[in-house]
C-alpha positions in Angstrom: -28.7 9.1 -17.6 -25.2 8.3 -19.7 -24.9 12.3 -20.6 -25.7 12.8 -16.4 -23.1 10.6 -15.2 -20.6 12.3 -17.6 -21.5 15.6 -16.5 -21.4 14.5 -13.0 -18.1 13.1 -12.9 -16.5 16.8 -14.7 -18.4 18.2 -11.8 -16.6 15.7 -9.2 -13.3 16.0 -10.6 -14.0 19.8 -10.0 -14.7 19.6 -6.5 -11.2 17.4 -6.2 -9.8 19.7 -8.1 -10.4 22.7 -6.0 -10.4 21.2 -2.5 -14.2 21.3 -1.9 -14.6 18.0 -1.4 -16.2 17.1 2.5 -15.4 13.7 3.5 -17.9 12.1 6.7 -14.7 9.6 8.2 -16.4 6.4 9.6 -15.3 2.8 10.8 -17.0 1.4 7.6 -17.1 -2.9 7.4 -15.6 -3.6 4.5 -17.2 -6.8 3.6 -21.0 -5.1 3.6 -19.4 -2.2 1.4 -18.0 -4.8 -1.0 -21.4 -6.6 -0.9 -23.2 -3.7 -2.2 -20.8 -2.4 -4.5 -21.0 -5.8 -6.3 -24.6 -6.1 -6.1 -24.6 -2.8 -8.0 -22.6 -4.7 -10.9 -23.5 -7.7 -10.8 -26.4 -7.5 -13.3 -23.9 -6.1 -16.3 -21.2 -8.4 -15.4 -23.8 -11.6 -15.9 -24.9 -9.8 -18.8 -21.5 -9.6 -20.2 -21.1 -13.3 -19.1 -18.4 -12.7 -16.4 -18.2 -14.6 -13.2 -18.0 -11.7 -10.0 -16.9 -13.0 -6.8 -15.7 -11.9 -3.7 -13.4 -14.3 -3.1 -11.9 -13.2 0.8 -12.8 -10.8 2.9 -13.4 -11.7 6.5 -16.4 -10.0 8.2 -14.7 -8.7 11.1 -12.6 -6.7 8.3 -13.3 -2.7 9.2 -11.6 0.7 7.6 -11.6 4.3 8.2 -13.3 5.8 5.4 -16.3 7.9 4.0 -18.6 5.1 2.9 -20.3 6.7 0.0 -16.7 7.8 -2.0 -15.7 4.1 -0.8 -18.4 2.7 -2.4 -18.0 4.8 -5.1 -14.2 3.9 -5.7 -15.3 0.5 -5.6 -18.0 0.9 -8.4 -15.9 2.5 -11.0 -13.4 -0.4 -10.5 -15.8 -3.0 -10.8 -17.7 -1.2 -13.6 -14.1 -0.9 -15.4 -13.5 -4.1 -14.9 -16.7 -5.6 -16.2 -15.9 -3.5 -19.4 -12.2 -4.2 -19.9 -13.1 -8.2 -19.1 -14.5 -10.3 -22.2 -17.2 -12.7 -22.0 -16.3 -15.8 -20.1 -13.8 -13.6 -17.8 -13.9 -13.4 -14.0 -13.0 -10.9 -11.7 -12.3 -11.3 -8.3 -12.6 -8.8 -5.2 -10.3 -9.8 -1.9 -9.5 -7.7 0.9 -6.8 -8.0 3.8 -5.7 -6.2 6.7 -2.4 -5.8 8.1 -2.0 -3.8 11.9 -2.4 -0.4 10.3 -3.9 -0.7 6.5 -7.0 -2.7 4.7 -6.3 -3.3 1.5 -8.8 -4.3 -1.4 -8.2 -5.7 -4.5 -10.6 -6.2 -7.8 -8.7 -8.3 -10.4 -10.1 -9.3 -13.7 -9.2 -11.7 -16.6 -9.7 -8.8 -19.0 -7.2 -7.0 -21.6 -4.9 -5.7 -19.6 -2.8 -2.3 -19.3 0.9 -1.9 -20.4 3.2 -1.5 -18.5 4.1 2.3 -19.6 0.3 3.5 -18.9 0.1 1.9 -15.4 0.8 5.7 -14.0 -0.8 7.2 -16.8 -4.5 5.8 -16.3 -5.2 7.7 -12.8 -5.0 11.3 -15.1 -7.7 12.8 -15.7 -9.1 12.4 -18.7 -7.0 9.7 -19.9 -8.3 6.2 -21.8 -5.7 4.1 -23.0 -7.8 2.0 -25.6 -10.6 4.6 -26.8 -11.3 2.2 -29.2 -12.4 -0.4 -26.6 -14.6 1.7 -24.5 -16.6 3.3 -27.2 -19.8 1.0 -26.5 -19.5 2.6 -23.2 -17.9 6.0 -23.4 -16.6 7.6 -20.6 -14.9 11.2 -19.5 -11.7 9.2 -18.9 -12.2 10.7 -15.1 -13.4 7.5 -13.2 -9.5 6.5 -12.2 -8.3 9.9 -11.5 -11.2 10.6 -9.3 -10.9 7.3 -7.1 -7.7 7.7 -6.6 -8.4 11.3 -5.3 -10.8 9.7 -3.5 -8.9 7.2 -1.8 -5.2 9.8 -1.3 -8.3 12.1 0.4 -9.3 9.1 3.1 -5.4 9.0 3.8 -5.2 5.8 1.4 -4.0 5.0 -2.3 -4.8 3.0 -5.2 -2.3 1.9 -7.9 -2.6 -0.6 -10.6 -0.7 -3.9 -11.5 -1.5 -5.2 -14.7 -0.1 -7.3 -18.0 -1.5 -6.8 -21.6 -3.8 -9.9 -21.7 -3.4 -11.6 -18.5 -5.7 -9.0 -16.8 -5.8 -6.3 -14.4 -5.4 -5.8 -10.5 -6.4 -2.4 -8.7 -5.5 -2.3 -5.4 -7.4 0.0 -2.8 -5.2 0.7 0.6 -7.3 2.6 3.4 -6.7 2.7 7.4 -7.5 0.0 9.3 -10.1 1.6 12.0 -8.9 1.2 15.4 -9.6 -1.4 17.9 -10.5 -3.9 15.7 -8.6 -7.2 15.2 -6.6 -8.4 12.2 -8.0 -11.7 11.3 -5.5 -14.6 11.6 
């Protein structure tokens, strides 16, 4: 299963690089999608002694996105947070919106990322601290794929972090027209 996952990451990245990824963009309820991603990662979080919580996300928030690709991004961000947060830590997911954009934040109390590495982590095959990921070896493609998918849906993925103080990954996507912004 691990080897198949690695091969799929490389194949997904190759599709992105060649522009052969197809997006089925539709109105996607954010709370429902976040809950689905959370349920996939929650067992791993519990096993690692972490609290995983959706702390803020109005039921009415709807983004324009490909549901499968959005779920892939969220699962990747949550899995990374679990991987880099020590036992006893916390992972919070929240989403807000303005007139044009839905913003989802995945914040952890993990090891953090040095400031000079915040952009490089989105480059393919990059692992800032390979010594920390050895038990969960990967290709270093997850964040590169996630950012490319977000941009393919007219959004973006960025990171904020301080070493020792955790990281926050910020996913922005277009807000679906016709849905009110919660007060």
